[in-house]
VEXDO-309101 format. One record per residue (C-alpha): residue number from 1; x, y, z. Coordinates in steps of 0.2 Angstrom, whole numbers, padded with zeros to 4 digits. Layout:
<guba i="NUM" u="X" v="Y" w="Z"/>
...
***
This chain:
<guba i="1" u="0647" v="0317" w="-0839"/>
<guba i="2" u="0658" v="0331" w="-0846"/>
<guba i="3" u="0642" v="0342" w="-0851"/>
<guba i="4" u="0637" v="0337" w="-0834"/>
<guba i="5" u="0654" v="0345" w="-0826"/>
<guba i="6" u="0654" v="0362" w="-0838"/>
<guba i="7" u="0636" v="0365" w="-0832"/>
<guba i="8" u="0642" v="0363" w="-0814"/>
<guba i="9" u="0654" v="0374" w="-0819"/>
<guba i="10" u="0644" v="0388" w="-0823"/>
<guba i="11" u="0632" v="0387" w="-0812"/>
<guba i="12" u="0640" v="0381" w="-0797"/>
<guba i="13" u="0657" v="0387" w="-0799"/>
<guba i="14" u="0656" v="0405" w="-0805"/>
<guba i="15" u="0642" v="0408" w="-0793"/>
<guba i="16" u="0656" v="0404" w="-0778"/>
<guba i="17" u="0668" v="0414" w="-0787"/>
<guba i="18" u="0658" v="0430" w="-0787"/>
<guba i="19" u="0662" v="0434" w="-0769"/>
<guba i="20" u="0680" v="0433" w="-0774"/>
<guba i="21" u="0677" v="0447" w="-0788"/>
<guba i="22" u="0676" v="0461" w="-0776"/>
<guba i="23" u="0696" v="0461" w="-0774"/>
<guba i="24" u="0697" v="0463" w="-0791"/>
<guba i="25" u="0679" v="0475" w="-0795"/>
<guba i="26" u="0688" v="0488" w="-0780"/>
<guba i="27" u="0703" v="0489" w="-0788"/>
<guba i="28" u="0700" v="0504" w="-0796"/>
<guba i="29" u="0693" v="0513" w="-0782"/>
<guba i="30" u="0709" v="0505" w="-0770"/>
<guba i="31" u="0722" v="0514" w="-0784"/>
<guba i="32" u="0715" v="0531" w="-0784"/>
<guba i="33" u="0713" v="0531" w="-0765"/>
<guba i="34" u="0730" v="0523" w="-0758"/>
<guba i="35" u="0745" v="0525" w="-0764"/>
<guba i="36" u="0756" v="0508" w="-0768"/>
<guba i="37" u="0763" v="0509" w="-0751"/>
<guba i="38" u="0745" v="0509" w="-0743"/>
<guba i="39" u="0742" v="0494" w="-0754"/>
<guba i="40" u="0756" v="0487" w="-0750"/>
<guba i="41" u="0751" v="0487" w="-0731"/>
<guba i="42" u="0733" v="0480" w="-0733"/>
<guba i="43" u="0740" v="0465" w="-0742"/>
<guba i="44" u="0751" v="0461" w="-0728"/>
<guba i="45" u="0740" v="0461" w="-0717"/>
<guba i="46" u="0728" v="0450" w="-0727"/>
<guba i="47" u="0742" v="0439" w="-0730"/>
<guba i="48" u="0745" v="0437" w="-0710"/>
<guba i="49" u="0727" v="0433" w="-0709"/>
<guba i="50" u="0727" v="0420" w="-0722"/>
<guba i="51" u="0742" v="0411" w="-0717"/>
<guba i="52" u="0730" v="0410" w="-0697"/>
<guba i="53" u="0716" v="0405" w="-0707"/>
<guba i="54" u="0724" v="0389" w="-0715"/>
<guba i="55" u="0726" v="0381" w="-0699"/>
<guba i="56" u="0710" v="0387" w="-0692"/>
<guba i="57" u="0700" v="0378" w="-0707"/>
<guba i="58" u="0711" v="0362" w="-0704"/>
<guba i="59" u="0706" v="0358" w="-0722"/>
<guba i="60" u="0690" v="0349" w="-0714"/>
<guba i="61" u="0681" v="0355" w="-0730"/>
<guba i="62" u="0690" v="0344" w="-0740"/>
<guba i="63" u="0685" v="0329" w="-0728"/>
<guba i="64" u="0666" v="0333" w="-0729"/>
<guba i="65" u="0670" v="0333" w="-0749"/>
<guba i="66" u="0679" v="0317" w="-0748"/>
<guba i="67" u="0666" v="0308" w="-0738"/>
<guba i="68" u="0650" v="0314" w="-0741"/>
<guba i="69" u="0645" v="0303" w="-0755"/>
<guba i="70" u="0653" v="0288" w="-0744"/>
<guba i="71" u="0640" v="0293" w="-0729"/>
<guba i="72" u="0627" v="0281" w="-0732"/>
<guba i="73" u="0612" v="0290" w="-0721"/>
<guba i="74" u="0608" v="0308" w="-0720"/>
<guba i="75" u="0611" v="0306" w="-0702"/>
<guba i="76" u="0628" v="0303" w="-0704"/>
<guba i="77" u="0630" v="0316" w="-0716"/>
<guba i="78" u="0624" v="0328" w="-0704"/>
<guba i="79" u="0634" v="0322" w="-0689"/>
<guba i="80" u="0649" v="0324" w="-0699"/>
<guba i="81" u="0645" v="0342" w="-0704"/>
<guba i="82" u="0640" v="0345" w="-0688"/>
<guba i="83" u="0657" v="0338" w="-0680"/>
<guba i="84" u="0667" v="0350" w="-0693"/>
<guba i="85" u="0657" v="0366" w="-0690"/>
<guba i="86" u="0659" v="0366" w="-0671"/>
<guba i="87" u="0678" v="0362" w="-0674"/>
<guba i="88" u="0681" v="0377" w="-0684"/>
<guba i="89" u="0673" v="0388" w="-0672"/>
<guba i="90" u="0682" v="0382" w="-0659"/>
<guba i="91" u="0700" v="0384" w="-0668"/>
<guba i="92" u="0698" v="0397" w="-0677"/>
<guba i="93" u="0691" v="0407" w="-0659"/>
<guba i="94" u="0708" v="0401" w="-0651"/>
<guba i="95" u="0717" v="0407" w="-0665"/>
<guba i="96" u="0707" v="0424" w="-0664"/>
<guba i="97" u="0711" v="0427" w="-0647"/>
<guba i="98" u="0730" v="0422" w="-0651"/>
<guba i="99" u="0730" v="0436" w="-0666"/>
<guba i="100" u="0720" v="0449" w="-0654"/>
<guba i="101" u="0734" v="0447" w="-0639"/>
<guba i="102" u="0748" v="0449" w="-0651"/>
<guba i="103" u="0742" v="0462" w="-0663"/>
<guba i="104" u="0754" v="0474" w="-0660"/>
<guba i="105" u="0770" v="0465" w="-0659"/>
<guba i="106" u="0766" v="0459" w="-0676"/>
<guba i="107" u="0761" v="0477" w="-0681"/>
<guba i="108" u="0779" v="0481" w="-0677"/>
<guba i="109" u="0787" v="0466" w="-0683"/>
<guba i="110" u="0779" v="0470" w="-0698"/>
<guba i="111" u="0779" v="0489" w="-0702"/>
<guba i="112" u="0790" v="0495" w="-0687"/>
<guba i="113" u="0775" v="0502" w="-0678"/>
<guba i="114" u="0759" v="0498" w="-0668"/>
<guba i="115" u="0748" v="0508" w="-0677"/>
<guba i="116" u="0740" v="0494" w="-0690"/>
<guba i="117" u="0738" v="0483" w="-0671"/>
<guba i="118" u="0718" v="0489" w="-0674"/>
<guba i="119" u="0718" v="0484" w="-0691"/>
<guba i="120" u="0727" v="0466" w="-0689"/>
<guba i="121" u="0710" v="0461" w="-0675"/>
<guba i="122" u="0696" v="0470" w="-0687"/>
<guba i="123" u="0704" v="0457" w="-0703"/>
<guba i="124" u="0706" v="0442" w="-0690"/>
<guba i="125" u="0688" v="0443" w="-0683"/>
<guba i="126" u="0684" v="0438" w="-0702"/>
<guba i="127" u="0693" v="0422" w="-0701"/>
<guba i="128" u="0682" v="0410" w="-0692"/>
<guba i="129" u="0666" v="0419" w="-0704"/>
<guba i="130" u="0678" v="0414" w="-0720"/>
<guba i="131" u="0683" v="0398" w="-0713"/>
<guba i="132" u="0664" v="0395" w="-0711"/>
<guba i="133" u="0659" v="0400" w="-0728"/>
<guba i="134" u="0673" v="0388" w="-0736"/>
<guba i="135" u="0663" v="0375" w="-0728"/>
<guba i="136" u="0645" v="0381" w="-0730"/>
<guba i="137" u="0650" v="0383" w="-0749"/>
<guba i="138" u="0656" v="0363" w="-0752"/>
<guba i="139" u="0638" v="0358" w="-0742"/>
<guba i="140" u="0627" v="0369" w="-0753"/>
<guba i="141" u="0633" v="0363" w="-0768"/>
<guba i="142" u="0627" v="0344" w="-0764"/>
<guba i="143" u="0609" v="0354" w="-0762"/>
<guba i="144" u="0611" v="0358" w="-0778"/>
<guba i="145" u="0600" v="0375" w="-0777"/>
<guba i="146" u="0609" v="0387" w="-0789"/>
<guba i="147" u="0597" v="0403" w="-0788"/>
<guba i="148" u="0597" v="0401" w="-0769"/>
<guba i="149" u="0618" v="0400" w="-0770"/>
<guba i="150" u="0618" v="0414" w="-0780"/>
<guba i="151" u="0607" v="0423" w="-0772"/>
<guba i="152" u="0619" v="0422" w="-0758"/>
<guba i="153" u="0633" v="0427" w="-0764"/>
<guba i="154" u="0626" v="0442" w="-0772"/>
<guba i="155" u="0621" v="0448" w="-0756"/>
<guba i="156" u="0638" v="0445" w="-0750"/>
<guba i="157" u="0647" v="0456" w="-0764"/>
<guba i="158" u="0634" v="0469" w="-0761"/>
<guba i="159" u="0636" v="0472" w="-0743"/>
<guba i="160" u="0655" v="0471" w="-0746"/>
<guba i="161" u="0656" v="0484" w="-0758"/>
<guba i="162" u="0643" v="0496" w="-0753"/>
<guba i="163" u="0651" v="0496" w="-0735"/>
<guba i="164" u="0666" v="0497" w="-0742"/>
<guba i="165" u="0663" v="0512" w="-0754"/>
<guba i="166" u="0653" v="0521" w="-0740"/>
<guba i="167" u="0668" v="0521" w="-0728"/>
<guba i="168" u="0681" v="0521" w="-0737"/>
<guba i="169" u="0675" v="0535" w="-0749"/>
<guba i="170" u="0661" v="0543" w="-0737"/>
<guba i="171" u="0670" v="0543" w="-0720"/>
<guba i="172" u="0689" v="0541" w="-0727"/>
<guba i="173" u="0692" v="0527" w="-0715"/>
<guba i="174" u="0706" v="0520" w="-0724"/>
<guba i="175" u="0712" v="0506" w="-0723"/>
<guba i="176" u="0704" v="0499" w="-0707"/>
<guba i="177" u="0687" v="0503" w="-0718"/>
<guba i="178" u="0691" v="0491" w="-0731"/>
<guba i="179" u="0692" v="0475" w="-0718"/>
<guba i="180" u="0676" v="0482" w="-0710"/>
<guba i="181" u="0667" v="0479" w="-0727"/>
<guba i="182" u="0676" v="0465" w="-0729"/>
<guba i="183" u="0669" v="0458" w="-0713"/>
<guba i="184" u="0651" v="0462" w="-0714"/>
<guba i="185" u="0651" v="0454" w="-0731"/>
<guba i="186" u="0656" v="0438" w="-0724"/>
<guba i="187" u="0646" v="0441" w="-0707"/>
<guba i="188" u="0630" v="0440" w="-0718"/>
<guba i="189" u="0634" v="0429" w="-0729"/>
<guba i="190" u="0638" v="0415" w="-0716"/>
<guba i="191" u="0621" v="0419" w="-0707"/>
<guba i="192" u="0611" v="0419" w="-0721"/>
<guba i="193" u="0618" v="0401" w="-0725"/>
<guba i="194" u="0617" v="0394" w="-0708"/>
<guba i="195" u="0599" v="0398" w="-0708"/>
<guba i="196" u="0597" v="0390" w="-0725"/>
<guba i="197" u="0608" v="0374" w="-0720"/>
<guba i="198" u="0599" v="0372" w="-0702"/>
<guba i="199" u="0594" v="0355" w="-0703"/>
<guba i="200" u="0613" v="0350" w="-0708"/>
<guba i="201" u="0617" v="0359" w="-0691"/>
<guba i="202" u="0614" v="0352" w="-0674"/>
<guba i="203" u="0623" v="0353" w="-0658"/>
<guba i="204" u="0631" v="0336" w="-0660"/>
<guba i="205" u="0651" v="0333" w="-0660"/>
<guba i="206" u="0660" v="0316" w="-0661"/>
<guba i="207" u="0678" v="0311" w="-0658"/>
<guba i="208" u="0677" v="0296" w="-0669"/>
<guba i="209" u="0670" v="0309" w="-0685"/>
<guba i="210" u="0680" v="0323" w="-0681"/>
<guba i="211" u="0696" v="0310" w="-0680"/>
<guba i="212" u="0690" v="0301" w="-0695"/>
<guba i="213" u="0690" v="0319" w="-0704"/>
<guba i="214" u="0707" v="0323" w="-0699"/>
<guba i="215" u="0714" v="0309" w="-0706"/>
<guba i="216" u="0712" v="0312" w="-0722"/>
<guba i="217" u="0714" v="0331" w="-0719"/>
<guba i="218" u="0727" v="0335" w="-0709"/>
<guba i="219" u="0740" v="0328" w="-0718"/>
<guba i="220" u="0733" v="0342" w="-0733"/>
<guba i="221" u="0736" v="0355" w="-0719"/>
<guba i="222" u="0754" v="0360" w="-0726"/>
<guba i="223" u="0751" v="0355" w="-0743"/>
<guba i="224" u="0738" v="0370" w="-0743"/>
<guba i="225" u="0749" v="0379" w="-0733"/>
<guba i="226" u="0763" v="0376" w="-0745"/>
<guba i="227" u="0752" v="0383" w="-0757"/>
<guba i="228" u="0751" v="0397" w="-0747"/>
<guba i="229" u="0767" v="0399" w="-0746"/>
<guba i="230" u="0771" v="0400" w="-0766"/>
<guba i="231" u="0758" v="0413" w="-0767"/>
<guba i="232" u="0760" v="0424" w="-0751"/>
<guba i="233" u="0776" v="0421" w="-0743"/>
<guba i="234" u="0787" v="0433" w="-0755"/>
<guba i="235" u="0778" v="0446" w="-0749"/>
<guba i="236" u="0793" v="0446" w="-0733"/>
<guba i="237" u="0808" v="0443" w="-0747"/>
<guba i="238" u="0801" v="0459" w="-0757"/>
<guba i="239" u="0800" v="0468" w="-0738"/>
<guba i="240" u="0820" v="0462" w="-0736"/>
<guba i="241" u="0825" v="0468" w="-0756"/>
<guba i="242" u="0813" v="0481" w="-0759"/>
<guba i="243" u="0800" v="0494" w="-0754"/>
<guba i="244" u="0782" v="0492" w="-0747"/>
<guba i="245" u="0776" v="0503" w="-0762"/>
<guba i="246" u="0783" v="0488" w="-0771"/>
<guba i="247" u="0772" v="0476" w="-0765"/>
<guba i="248" u="0758" v="0488" w="-0770"/>
<guba i="249" u="0764" v="0487" w="-0788"/>
<guba i="250" u="0764" v="0468" w="-0787"/>
<guba i="251" u="0748" v="0467" w="-0778"/>
<guba i="252" u="0738" v="0477" w="-0792"/>
<guba i="253" u="0745" v="0464" w="-0805"/>
<guba i="254" u="0741" v="0451" w="-0797"/>
<guba i="255" u="0723" v="0457" w="-0794"/>
<guba i="256" u="0721" v="0458" w="-0811"/>
<guba i="257" u="0728" v="0441" w="-0814"/>
<guba i="258" u="0717" v="0434" w="-0800"/>
<guba i="259" u="0704" v="0432" w="-0814"/>
<guba i="260" u="0714" v="0416" w="-0816"/>
<guba i="261" u="0711" v="0410" w="-0796"/>
<guba i="262" u="0693" v="0417" w="-0797"/>
<guba i="263" u="0691" v="0405" w="-0812"/>
<guba i="264" u="0699" v="0391" w="-0799"/>
<guba i="265" u="0690" v="0395" w="-0787"/>
<guba i="266" u="0676" v="0392" w="-0798"/>
<guba i="267" u="0683" v="0375" w="-0804"/>
<guba i="268" u="0686" v="0370" w="-0784"/>
<guba i="269" u="0667" v="0371" w="-0782"/>
<guba i="270" u="0663" v="0361" w="-0797"/>
<guba i="271" u="0678" v="0346" w="-0798"/>
<guba i="272" u="0679" v="0339" w="-0782"/>
<guba i="273" u="0659" v="0333" w="-0781"/>
<guba i="274" u="0663" v="0327" w="-0800"/>
<guba i="275" u="0677" v="0320" w="-0798"/>
<guba i="276" u="0671" v="0310" w="-0783"/>
<guba i="277" u="0654" v="0304" w="-0793"/>
<guba i="278" u="0662" v="0301" w="-0807"/>
<guba i="279" u="0677" v="0289" w="-0800"/>
<guba i="280" u="0663" v="0281" w="-0789"/>
<guba i="281" u="0650" v="0277" w="-0802"/>
<guba i="282" u="0660" v="0278" w="-0819"/>
<guba i="283" u="0670" v="0264" w="-0824"/>
<guba i="284" u="0677" v="0274" w="-0839"/>
<guba i="285" u="0682" v="0287" w="-0827"/>
<guba i="286" u="0700" v="0288" w="-0833"/>
<guba i="287" u="0695" v="0293" w="-0851"/>
<guba i="288" u="0684" v="0308" w="-0842"/>
<guba i="289" u="0697" v="0313" w="-0833"/>
<guba i="290" u="0709" v="0315" w="-0848"/>
<guba i="291" u="0696" v="0325" w="-0859"/>
<guba i="292" u="0693" v="0338" w="-0843"/>
<guba i="293" u="0710" v="0341" w="-0842"/>
<guba i="294" u="0715" v="0344" w="-0862"/>
<guba i="295" u="0697" v="0356" w="-0864"/>
<guba i="296" u="0702" v="0364" w="-0849"/>
<guba i="297" u="0717" v="0367" w="-0854"/>
<guba i="298" u="0716" v="0376" w="-0869"/>
<guba i="299" u="0702" v="0389" w="-0863"/>
<guba i="300" u="0714" v="0389" w="-0847"/>
<guba i="301" u="0730" v="0395" w="-0857"/>
<guba i="302" u="0717" v="0405" w="-0871"/>
<guba i="303" u="0712" v="0416" w="-0857"/>
<guba i="304" u="0729" v="0419" w="-0850"/>
<guba i="305" u="0736" v="0423" w="-0867"/>
<guba i="306" u="0722" v="0440" w="-0867"/>
<guba i="307" u="0726" v="0445" w="-0852"/>
<guba i="308" u="0744" v="0445" w="-0856"/>
<guba i="309" u="0742" v="0454" w="-0872"/>
<guba i="310" u="0731" v="0468" w="-0866"/>
<guba i="311" u="0739" v="0470" w="-0848"/>
<guba i="312" u="0744" v="0487" w="-0852"/>
<guba i="313" u="0728" v="0494" w="-0860"/>
<guba i="314" u="0719" v="0486" w="-0843"/>
<guba i="315" u="0731" v="0494" w="-0831"/>
<guba i="316" u="0726" v="0510" w="-0838"/>
<guba i="317" u="0709" v="0509" w="-0838"/>
<guba i="318" u="0705" v="0503" w="-0820"/>
<guba i="319" u="0722" v="0507" w="-0811"/>
<guba i="320" u="0733" v="0527" w="-0810"/>
<guba i="321" u="0750" v="0529" w="-0817"/>
<guba i="322" u="0757" v="0523" w="-0802"/>
<guba i="323" u="0753" v="0506" w="-0804"/>
<guba i="324" u="0760" v="0505" w="-0822"/>
<guba i="325" u="0773" v="0491" w="-0820"/>
<guba i="326" u="0761" v="0481" w="-0814"/>
<guba i="327" u="0759" v="0477" w="-0833"/>
<guba i="328" u="0773" v="0469" w="-0836"/>
<guba i="329" u="0769" v="0454" w="-0822"/>
<guba i="330" u="0751" v="0450" w="-0826"/>
<guba i="331" u="0755" v="0439" w="-0839"/>
<guba i="332" u="0765" v="0428" w="-0829"/>
<guba i="333" u="0754" v="0429" w="-0814"/>
<guba i="334" u="0740" v="0422" w="-0824"/>
<guba i="335" u="0750" v="0408" w="-0830"/>
<guba i="336" u="0755" v="0403" w="-0814"/>
<guba i="337" u="0739" v="0404" w="-0806"/>
<guba i="338" u="0732" v="0396" w="-0820"/>
<guba i="339" u="0747" v="0381" w="-0817"/>
<guba i="340" u="0743" v="0377" w="-0800"/>
<guba i="341" u="0725" v="0381" w="-0795"/>
<guba i="342" u="0717" v="0371" w="-0811"/>
<guba i="343" u="0729" v="0362" w="-0818"/>
<guba i="344" u="0737" v="0355" w="-0802"/>
<guba i="345" u="0717" v="0350" w="-0796"/>
<guba i="346" u="0715" v="0339" w="-0812"/>
<guba i="347" u="0733" v="0330" w="-0813"/>
<guba i="348" u="0737" v="0328" w="-0794"/>
<guba i="349" u="0723" v="0315" w="-0788"/>
<guba i="350" u="0733" v="0301" w="-0788"/>
<guba i="351" u="0734" v="0304" w="-0769"/>
<guba i="352" u="0716" v="0311" w="-0763"/>
<guba i="353" u="0710" v="0292" w="-0773"/>
<guba i="354" u="0722" v="0282" w="-0765"/>
<guba i="355" u="0720" v="0292" w="-0750"/>
<guba i="356" u="0739" v="0294" w="-0747"/>
<guba i="357" u="0735" v="0314" w="-0744"/>
<guba i="358" u="0753" v="0316" w="-0736"/>
<guba i="359" u="0762" v="0314" w="-0753"/>
<guba i="360" u="0756" v="0330" w="-0757"/>
<guba i="361" u="0765" v="0337" w="-0740"/>
<guba i="362" u="0781" v="0334" w="-0746"/>
<guba i="363" u="0777" v="0341" w="-0765"/>
<guba i="364" u="0771" v="0357" w="-0759"/>
<guba i="365" u="0785" v="0359" w="-0748"/>
<guba i="366" u="0797" v="0356" w="-0764"/>
<guba i="367" u="0790" v="0367" w="-0772"/>
<guba i="368" u="0790" v="0380" w="-0759"/>
<guba i="369" u="0806" v="0378" w="-0757"/>
<guba i="370" u="0811" v="0381" w="-0776"/>
<guba i="371" u="0800" v="0399" w="-0774"/>
<guba i="372" u="0811" v="0405" w="-0760"/>
<guba i="373" u="0826" v="0399" w="-0768"/>
<guba i="374" u="0822" v="0408" w="-0782"/>
<guba i="375" u="0817" v="0425" w="-0775"/>
<guba i="376" u="0833" v="0427" w="-0766"/>
<guba i="377" u="0843" v="0423" w="-0784"/>
<guba i="378" u="0831" v="0434" w="-0794"/>
<guba i="379" u="0824" v="0447" w="-0783"/>
<guba i="380" u="0842" v="0455" w="-0780"/>
<guba i="381" u="0847" v="0454" w="-0797"/>
<guba i="382" u="0832" v="0458" w="-0808"/>
<guba i="383" u="0821" v="0464" w="-0795"/>
<guba i="384" u="0802" v="0466" w="-0792"/>
<guba i="385" u="0799" v="0454" w="-0808"/>
<guba i="386" u="0808" v="0441" w="-0800"/>
<guba i="387" u="0795" v="0438" w="-0789"/>
<guba i="388" u="0783" v="0432" w="-0804"/>
<guba i="389" u="0798" v="0421" w="-0811"/>
<guba i="390" u="0799" v="0414" w="-0794"/>
<guba i="391" u="0782" v="0409" w="-0792"/>
<guba i="392" u="0780" v="0402" w="-0810"/>
<guba i="393" u="0794" v="0390" w="-0807"/>
<guba i="394" u="0788" v="0385" w="-0790"/>
<guba i="395" u="0771" v="0381" w="-0800"/>
<guba i="396" u="0779" v="0373" w="-0813"/>
<guba i="397" u="0789" v="0361" w="-0799"/>
<guba i="398" u="0773" v="0360" w="-0791"/>
<guba i="399" u="0762" v="0353" w="-0806"/>
<guba i="400" u="0775" v="0342" w="-0816"/>
<guba i="401" u="0781" v="0333" w="-0798"/>
<guba i="402" u="0765" v="0331" w="-0791"/>
<guba i="403" u="0759" v="0325" w="-0809"/>
<guba i="404" u="0772" v="0311" w="-0808"/>
<guba i="405" u="0768" v="0305" w="-0790"/>
<guba i="406" u="0750" v="0305" w="-0794"/>
<guba i="407" u="0751" v="0293" w="-0810"/>
<guba i="408" u="0763" v="0283" w="-0799"/>
<guba i="409" u="0750" v="0280" w="-0787"/>
<guba i="410" u="0736" v="0278" w="-0799"/>
<guba i="411" u="0740" v="0280" w="-0819"/>
<guba i="412" u="0727" v="0291" w="-0828"/>
<guba i="413" u="0737" v="0291" w="-0843"/>
<guba i="414" u="0736" v="0311" w="-0846"/>
<guba i="415" u="0742" v="0318" w="-0861"/>
<guba i="416" u="0757" v="0327" w="-0854"/>
<guba i="417" u="0764" v="0331" w="-0873"/>
<guba i="418" u="0748" v="0343" w="-0878"/>
<guba i="419" u="0749" v="0350" w="-0862"/>
<guba i="420" u="0768" v="0357" w="-0862"/>
<guba i="421" u="0764" v="0363" w="-0880"/>
<guba i="422" u="0750" v="0375" w="-0875"/>
<guba i="423" u="0760" v="0379" w="-0859"/>
<guba i="424" u="0775" v="0382" w="-0868"/>
<guba i="425" u="0765" v="0392" w="-0882"/>
<guba i="426" u="0760" v="0401" w="-0868"/>
<guba i="427" u="0775" v="0406" w="-0860"/>
<guba i="428" u="0785" v="0412" w="-0875"/>
<guba i="429" u="0769" v="0426" w="-0878"/>
<guba i="430" u="0772" v="0430" w="-0860"/>
<guba i="431" u="0791" v="0433" w="-0864"/>
<guba i="432" u="0788" v="0444" w="-0879"/>
<guba i="433" u="0777" v="0454" w="-0872"/>
<guba i="434" u="0787" v="0460" w="-0858"/>
<guba i="435" u="0799" v="0465" w="-0871"/>
<guba i="436" u="0792" v="0471" w="-0882"/>
<guba i="437" u="0777" v="0483" w="-0886"/>
<guba i="438" u="0765" v="0475" w="-0900"/>
<guba i="439" u="0752" v="0486" w="-0909"/>
<guba i="440" u="0734" v="0484" w="-0904"/>
<guba i="441" u="0732" v="0478" w="-0919"/>
<guba i="442" u="0741" v="0464" w="-0920"/>
<guba i="443" u="0735" v="0460" w="-0901"/>
<guba i="444" u="0716" v="0459" w="-0908"/>
<guba i="445" u="0721" v="0449" w="-0922"/>
<guba i="446" u="0729" v="0437" w="-0912"/>
<guba i="447" u="0714" v="0438" w="-0900"/>
<guba i="448" u="0701" v="0436" w="-0914"/>
<guba i="449" u="0709" v="0419" w="-0917"/>
<guba i="450" u="0707" v="0411" w="-0901"/>
<guba i="451" u="0690" v="0416" w="-0900"/>
<guba i="452" u="0687" v="0408" w="-0917"/>
<guba i="453" u="0695" v="0392" w="-0914"/>
<guba i="454" u="0687" v="0391" w="-0896"/>
<guba i="455" u="0668" v="0397" w="-0903"/>
<guba i="456" u="0671" v="0383" w="-0918"/>
<guba i="457" u="0680" v="0369" w="-0906"/>
<guba i="458" u="0665" v="0371" w="-0892"/>
<guba i="459" u="0651" v="0378" w="-0900"/>
<guba i="460" u="0639" v="0363" w="-0895"/>
<guba i="461" u="0643" v="0364" w="-0878"/>
<guba i="462" u="0641" v="0383" w="-0878"/>
<guba i="463" u="0626" v="0384" w="-0885"/>
<guba i="464" u="0617" v="0370" w="-0874"/>
<guba i="465" u="0627" v="0378" w="-0856"/>
<guba i="466" u="0618" v="0392" w="-0861"/>
<guba i="467" u="0602" v="0385" w="-0862"/>
<guba i="468" u="0603" v="0376" w="-0846"/>
<guba i="469" u="0608" v="0392" w="-0837"/>
<guba i="470" u="0593" v="0401" w="-0843"/>
<guba i="471" u="0582" v="0388" w="-0839"/>
<guba i="472" u="0588" v="0387" w="-0822"/>
<guba i="473" u="0586" v="0404" w="-0819"/>
***
């Protein structure tokens, strides 16, 4: 079972995260074309659209994932999928109309002028397509067609990057070219995937099917909103105490730390089908889940350490001197992302299994409260570094409280001692790296030790996964 999960993670998970790689790939272009203030402006616009998109999604993709194996025939699955698609389109369209109508007011509120209203509209038009893409990726996972899926993702990244580079570098369109590039990529992939999934998309909509999905998904919306708030609400606090340029510096650090978000996105693609299939069909699923947590944690914290110790070199190669301060933030942001986006998915499974997802809402709200309160305490005193510190405190709260609650609802028996030791070791390296500049030789030795350990511990899995990928592709 674990080998199957690892293979699914590599084949489907990493394929699904390719589209999210676009932002990281374009960082060298953005940091040379846009000032930190312009970069911060782009991020604020993306943040506004992202929170609206969460409402438009209603977490129906989670409901489809939860009930896909529970539906016993193809007709009921098609009805469920079609109902989710039309519901997402309807709500996303309504929210887009709202954004268009108030675009001038939002621009003035954020930037003190209305010149970014058109950019907000272009970014908003992308929203229905990103929401449909989120649902289609869940369905594609169950199709088990890795070559087709990888082709779809490569099409999106190629169109997005080529369009963005053409508009920003050649036509000098500025920020609006970035969002037109994103729109073109998502539009194409959604149309292609819709055609591929045409047998599962019908002009059918059923109130009963929607209510069934909403009963599961709606309690998740505040939780997802809380996760968004943990990651993005700090922008609005930063505006009060710092500058838009500081936001730009922070976002560049976040882009490189987003390697953990890419891994998290890949994990989210592979984990739910594996989780529910294992839970339904394997009586020893608790032992399987415990082994997944142990192995994932080792690999995850190793990657965070690598990003931390080579952060200075990463910024030096891929950004300009204006963004030098970003290097000091990468390690803590990566650790926070790894904790929330991956470990949290594994240890907080009790509410999903017991269908009591409303517990997640209270936990996410608590983590948001800790994050926001910390922002108001630390940012005025220690400046920009207070943002990742607050984010990490929110992440720790989310996972620790969520873990305790999950074990109360459905006891798995995860080994928390090993995870705490790994976490504290990683955190101590991050703190040391922040205050001291280690020699490149020492950094290289540390990474070599980690790579040798991983190679020895997982040599059989790595060899078998490589052979499977080679056969499939």
